[in-house]
C-alpha positions as CSV (number, residue, x, y, z in Angstrom):
1,M,-16.2,1.8,-6.2
2,V,-17.0,2.0,-7.3
3,A,-17.0,2.8,-5.8
4,R,-18.5,4.4,-7.2
5,W,-20.8,5.0,-5.8
6,T,-24.4,5.4,-4.9
7,G,-26.0,7.9,-7.1
8,L,-23.1,9.4,-8.9
9,P,-24.5,10.1,-12.4
10,L,-21.7,10.4,-15.1
11,L,-19.1,9.3,-12.6
12,A,-17.7,5.8,-12.7
13,A,-17.1,3.9,-9.7
14,V,-18.7,6.5,-8.0
15,V,-17.9,3.7,-7.0
16,A,-7.9,3.2,-7.8
17,L,1.0,1.7,-9.5
18,A,2.9,3.3,-6.9
19,A,2.8,7.1,-7.0
20,G,6.1,8.9,-7.5
21,C,7.4,11.0,-4.3
22,V,8.1,14.6,-5.3
23,N,8.1,17.9,-3.6
24,P,5.2,20.1,-4.2
25,D,5.7,22.7,-6.9
26,T,4.0,26.0,-6.3
27,G,5.3,27.7,-9.5
28,G,6.0,30.9,-7.5
29,A,2.3,31.3,-6.6
30,P,1.6,33.2,-3.3
31,T,0.6,31.4,-0.3
32,A,-3.0,32.0,0.9
33,Q,-3.0,33.7,4.3
34,P,-5.0,32.5,7.3
35,S,-7.6,34.8,8.9
36,P,-6.4,37.2,11.6
37,K,-7.2,34.5,14.4
38,G,-4.8,32.2,12.5
39,Q,-7.9,29.8,11.7
40,S,-7.3,27.8,8.5
41,R,-10.4,27.4,6.3
42,V,-11.3,24.3,4.1
43,A,-13.6,24.4,1.2
44,F,-15.1,21.1,0.2
45,F,-16.4,20.6,-3.4
46,G,-18.1,17.3,-3.1
47,F,-20.4,15.4,-5.7
48,A,-23.5,16.0,-4.0
49,K,-24.5,16.6,-0.3
50,A,-27.3,14.0,-0.6
51,N,-24.9,11.3,-1.6
52,S,-23.9,9.1,1.1
53,F,-20.3,8.5,-0.1
54,T,-19.8,12.3,-0.4
55,A,-21.3,12.9,3.0
56,A,-18.9,10.3,4.5
57,T,-16.0,12.1,2.8
58,F,-17.0,15.4,4.1
59,A,-17.4,14.0,7.7
60,G,-13.7,13.0,7.4
61,V,-12.6,16.3,6.2
62,E,-14.5,18.4,8.9
63,E,-13.2,15.9,11.6
64,H,-9.6,16.4,10.8
65,A,-10.2,20.2,10.1
66,K,-11.6,20.5,13.7
67,S,-8.7,18.5,15.1
68,R,-6.6,21.3,13.8
69,D,-8.6,24.4,14.8
70,A,-9.7,24.7,11.1
71,T,-13.2,25.0,9.6
72,A,-14.6,23.1,6.9
73,E,-17.4,24.2,4.5
74,F,-19.3,22.0,2.0
75,F,-20.3,23.4,-1.3
76,D,-23.1,21.2,-3.0
77,P,-23.4,21.1,-6.8
78,N,-25.9,18.3,-6.6
79,F,-24.0,16.3,-9.3
80,D,-24.1,19.5,-11.6
81,A,-20.6,20.1,-13.2
82,Q,-21.3,23.6,-14.3
83,T,-22.6,24.5,-10.9
84,Q,-19.6,23.0,-9.3
85,V,-17.2,25.1,-11.7
86,R,-19.2,28.3,-10.7
87,Q,-18.7,27.2,-7.0
88,I,-15.0,27.0,-7.1
89,Q,-14.6,30.2,-9.2
90,D,-16.7,31.9,-6.5
91,A,-14.7,30.7,-3.6
92,V,-11.5,31.7,-5.3
93,T,-12.9,35.2,-5.8
94,S,-13.9,35.3,-2.2
95,K,-10.5,34.8,-0.8
96,R,-11.9,33.2,2.2
97,F,-10.2,29.7,2.0
98,D,-6.7,28.2,2.3
99,V,-7.7,24.8,1.2
100,F,-9.9,23.3,-1.5
101,V,-10.8,19.6,-1.4
102,I,-12.5,18.7,-4.7
103,Q,-14.4,15.7,-6.0
104,A,-14.9,16.6,-9.4
105,N,-18.2,15.8,-11.2
106,D,-16.3,16.6,-14.5
107,G,-12.6,16.2,-14.2
108,A,-12.0,18.2,-17.4
109,A,-14.6,21.0,-16.7
110,V,-13.1,22.3,-13.4
111,V,-9.4,22.5,-14.8
112,P,-9.5,26.2,-15.5
113,A,-11.2,27.0,-12.0
114,V,-8.6,24.9,-10.3
115,R,-5.8,26.5,-12.1
116,S,-7.1,29.7,-10.7
117,A,-7.2,28.5,-7.2
118,V,-3.7,27.4,-7.5
119,Q,-2.5,30.8,-9.0
120,A,-4.3,32.5,-5.9
121,G,-2.2,30.6,-3.4
122,I,-5.0,28.0,-2.5
123,A,-3.8,24.4,-1.5
124,V,-5.9,22.2,-3.9
125,V,-6.4,18.6,-3.1
126,V,-7.9,16.4,-6.0
127,Q,-9.9,13.8,-4.1
128,F,-11.3,10.4,-5.4
129,T,-11.8,11.2,-9.3
130,P,-8.8,12.4,-11.5
131,L,-8.9,15.8,-12.7
132,G,-7.8,15.8,-16.2
133,T,-8.1,13.3,-19.1
134,R,-5.6,10.5,-18.1
135,Y,-6.9,7.7,-16.0
136,D,-3.9,5.8,-15.4
137,T,-1.9,7.8,-13.1
138,A,-2.1,9.4,-9.5
139,E,0.4,12.2,-10.5
140,P,-1.2,15.7,-10.5
141,Q,-2.4,16.6,-14.1
142,V,-2.7,20.3,-13.3
143,E,0.4,21.7,-11.8
144,G,0.4,22.7,-8.1
145,T,-2.4,20.4,-7.1
146,I,-2.2,17.5,-4.9
147,T,-4.0,14.1,-5.6
148,L,-5.5,11.6,-3.5
149,I,-7.4,9.5,-5.9
150,D,-8.7,6.2,-6.9
151,V,-6.8,5.5,-10.3
152,P,-9.4,3.7,-12.5
153,T,-7.0,1.6,-14.3
154,V,-5.5,0.5,-10.8
155,N,-9.1,-0.1,-9.7
156,G,-9.8,-2.4,-12.7
157,A,-6.5,-4.4,-12.4
158,A,-7.6,-5.1,-8.8
159,L,-10.9,-6.1,-9.7
160,A,-9.6,-8.5,-12.2
161,E,-7.0,-9.8,-9.4
162,L,-9.9,-10.5,-7.1
163,A,-12.0,-12.3,-9.7
164,V,-8.9,-14.6,-10.4
165,R,-8.7,-15.5,-6.9
166,A,-12.5,-16.2,-6.9
167,C,-11.8,-18.6,-9.8
168,A,-9.2,-20.5,-8.0
169,G,-9.9,-24.2,-8.4
170,K,-12.5,-23.9,-11.1
171,K,-11.6,-25.1,-14.5
172,P,-12.9,-23.7,-16.6
173,C,-14.0,-20.6,-14.9
174,E,-16.6,-18.2,-16.7
175,I,-16.5,-14.5,-15.6
176,A,-19.0,-11.8,-16.4
177,Y,-17.9,-8.2,-16.2
178,L,-20.6,-5.5,-15.5
179,E,-19.0,-2.3,-16.5
180,G,-20.1,1.0,-15.3
181,L,-21.3,3.5,-17.9
182,K,-20.2,2.9,-21.4
183,A,-20.7,6.6,-22.1
184,L,-17.8,7.5,-19.7
185,P,-14.2,7.6,-20.7
186,L,-13.1,7.1,-17.0
187,D,-15.5,3.7,-16.8
188,N,-13.9,2.7,-20.2
189,A,-10.5,3.0,-18.8
190,R,-11.4,0.7,-15.8
191,T,-13.0,-1.7,-18.0
192,D,-10.2,-1.9,-20.4
193,A,-7.7,-2.5,-17.5
194,A,-10.0,-5.2,-15.8
195,V,-10.9,-7.3,-18.9
196,G,-7.4,-6.9,-20.2
197,A,-5.9,-8.1,-17.0
198,L,-8.4,-11.1,-16.9
199,K,-7.7,-12.3,-20.3
200,K,-3.8,-11.8,-19.7
201,A,-4.4,-14.3,-16.7
202,G,-6.0,-16.9,-19.0
203,M,-9.6,-16.3,-17.7
204,K,-12.9,-16.7,-19.8
205,V,-14.8,-13.6,-19.8
206,V,-18.3,-14.8,-21.1
207,A,-20.2,-11.6,-20.9
208,Q,-19.3,-7.9,-20.7
209,V,-22.5,-5.8,-20.2
210,E,-23.3,-2.4,-18.7
211,G,-24.2,-2.9,-15.1
212,G,-24.4,0.7,-14.0
213,Y,-24.7,2.2,-10.7
214,T,-28.2,0.9,-9.3
215,Q,-29.6,-2.3,-8.1
216,D,-32.2,-1.8,-11.0
217,S,-29.4,-1.6,-13.7
218,G,-27.7,-4.6,-12.1
219,R,-30.7,-6.7,-12.3
220,K,-31.1,-6.0,-15.8
221,A,-27.6,-6.6,-16.7
222,M,-27.6,-10.1,-14.7
223,Q,-30.6,-11.1,-16.7
224,D,-28.7,-10.6,-20.0
225,V,-25.7,-12.3,-18.5
226,L,-27.8,-15.4,-17.5
227,Q,-29.2,-15.6,-21.1
228,R,-25.8,-15.5,-22.6
229,A,-24.0,-17.7,-19.9
230,P,-26.3,-19.5,-17.6
231,G,-23.3,-21.4,-16.1
232,V,-21.4,-18.3,-15.2
233,D,-19.1,-18.8,-12.2
234,V,-17.9,-15.1,-11.2
235,V,-19.7,-11.7,-11.6
236,V,-17.7,-8.5,-11.1
237,G,-19.4,-5.0,-10.9
238,S,-20.3,-2.0,-9.0
239,S,-21.5,-2.9,-5.4
240,Q,-25.0,-1.5,-6.4
241,A,-25.2,-3.5,-9.5
242,I,-24.0,-6.8,-7.9
243,A,-26.9,-6.3,-5.2
244,G,-29.1,-6.3,-8.0
245,A,-27.5,-9.2,-9.9
246,E,-27.5,-11.3,-6.6
247,A,-31.4,-11.0,-6.3
248,V,-31.8,-12.2,-10.0
249,A,-29.4,-15.2,-9.6
250,K,-30.6,-16.2,-6.1
251,G,-29.6,-19.7,-5.5
252,K,-27.0,-20.0,-8.2
253,P,-23.4,-21.0,-7.0
254,I,-22.0,-17.7,-8.2
255,L,-19.1,-15.7,-6.5
256,Y,-19.6,-11.9,-6.5
257,V,-16.7,-9.4,-6.7
258,A,-18.0,-5.8,-6.0
259,N,-16.5,-2.4,-6.7
260,G,-17.3,-0.4,-3.5
261,G,-17.0,-0.5,0.3
262,S,-20.0,0.6,1.9
263,R,-21.2,-1.3,5.1
264,Q,-23.8,-3.3,3.4
265,T,-21.0,-4.5,0.9
266,V,-18.6,-5.2,3.7
267,T,-21.3,-7.2,5.5
268,A,-22.1,-9.2,2.5
269,V,-18.5,-10.3,2.2
270,Q,-18.2,-11.1,5.8
271,E,-21.2,-13.3,5.5
272,G,-19.8,-15.1,2.6
273,R,-22.6,-14.0,0.3
274,W,-20.0,-12.2,-1.8
275,F,-16.4,-13.3,-2.5
276,A,-14.8,-10.0,-2.2
277,A,-14.9,-6.2,-2.6
278,Y,-12.8,-3.4,-3.6
279,Y,-12.7,-1.6,-0.3
280,L,-11.8,2.1,0.3
281,P,-12.1,3.7,3.7
282,V,-14.2,6.7,2.6
283,R,-14.4,8.8,5.9
284,T,-10.5,8.1,6.5
285,L,-9.8,9.3,3.1
286,G,-11.8,12.5,3.6
287,A,-9.7,13.2,6.7
288,R,-6.3,12.5,4.9
289,A,-7.3,14.8,2.1
290,A,-7.8,17.7,4.5
291,E,-4.5,16.7,6.4
292,L,-2.8,17.0,2.8
293,G,-4.2,20.3,2.1
294,L,-3.8,21.9,5.4
295,D,-0.3,20.6,5.6
296,K,0.8,22.3,2.3
297,A,-1.2,25.5,3.2
298,Q,0.9,25.7,6.4
299,G,4.1,25.5,4.6
300,R,4.9,21.8,5.1
301,Q,6.2,19.5,2.3
302,V,3.7,16.8,1.0
303,K,3.8,14.1,-1.5
304,T,1.9,15.5,-4.5
305,G,0.6,12.2,-6.1
306,N,-1.4,9.9,-3.7
307,L,-3.0,6.7,-4.3
308,M,-6.0,6.1,-2.0
309,T,-5.1,2.5,-1.8
310,D,-1.9,3.3,-0.2
311,V,-3.7,4.9,2.9
312,M,-4.6,1.6,4.3
313,P,-2.2,-0.9,2.4
314,G,-3.7,-4.2,1.2
315,K,-7.3,-3.4,2.3
316,H,-8.6,-2.7,-1.0
317,L,-8.2,-6.3,-2.0
318,G,-11.2,-7.0,0.5
319,T,-11.7,-10.7,0.9
320,K,-13.5,-12.0,4.0
321,E,-10.1,-12.4,5.9
322,V,-8.9,-8.8,4.8
323,L,-12.1,-7.3,6.0
324,A,-12.5,-9.1,9.2
325,G,-13.3,-6.5,11.8
326,V,-14.0,-3.7,9.1
327,T,-17.5,-2.0,9.5
328,G,-17.3,0.2,6.3
329,E,-17.5,4.0,6.6
330,Y,-20.8,4.9,4.7
331,D,-24.3,3.5,3.7
332,E,-25.7,2.7,0.5
């Protein structure tokens, strides 16, 4: 959550109500032709190759591609949005690919390049982060694309639900929310959804501070929280920030809700150190993105607006009981 996820600068959640089911609309665009040998080709535009979340996503993309005698190639922008735009543009020009799977470092910046890809007949799957300026829908914001995303407002509402569960039996119950990065519209949409849902449920939000996506930023945020609300009962934040917060508040009877589903996060929930986590099966979701793209490229009808949380229903509300037997699909 979250994911967001380890080392995703300028992304929230780096760490996801129901998406409508509609037929794909190609707008009359041509269909990209497979190579003479009939082998389909998938281009993966991830956040950065060095990022474990992204690497796990690509592992799923590659695994599914191989299962269908297709190839997959990783384009690494190293978190640079403009580099990613150029990579997409060059891949369109090359006419080498049938499918694009895109994790956008900047969901607005890549829109023109994505439109060019759709016009070229490439099946484009928008994966994890929204592509566009809306953060409350899974529906495609660029005509002709397919989405498989973690809708920020859905993510925020789910974090609030887990925090309310953690408060069960505690009256009053004090909650601190460690938001991601205040400068990001995506993070602000998640925060507004989470805090709004908590207040609607009658919860007392005693602190709302920037927790970021590192253990160090989480430690600093938790120090601030404890100065404001030394009796805080529940703390919500990215999995990285929660790891830092836990270290600062060692020994205090605080229940933690983490936004992220790494192996380390899952273990913390299973061991009872953390109350719950917003869990997404990252590698599985990479495979699903490749499946959607290849299906469309090969002429099958696919659902165009897809929530990541629907791939494994109910698992995203990752309490100890829900995550029993789960190992997580990437390392932080």
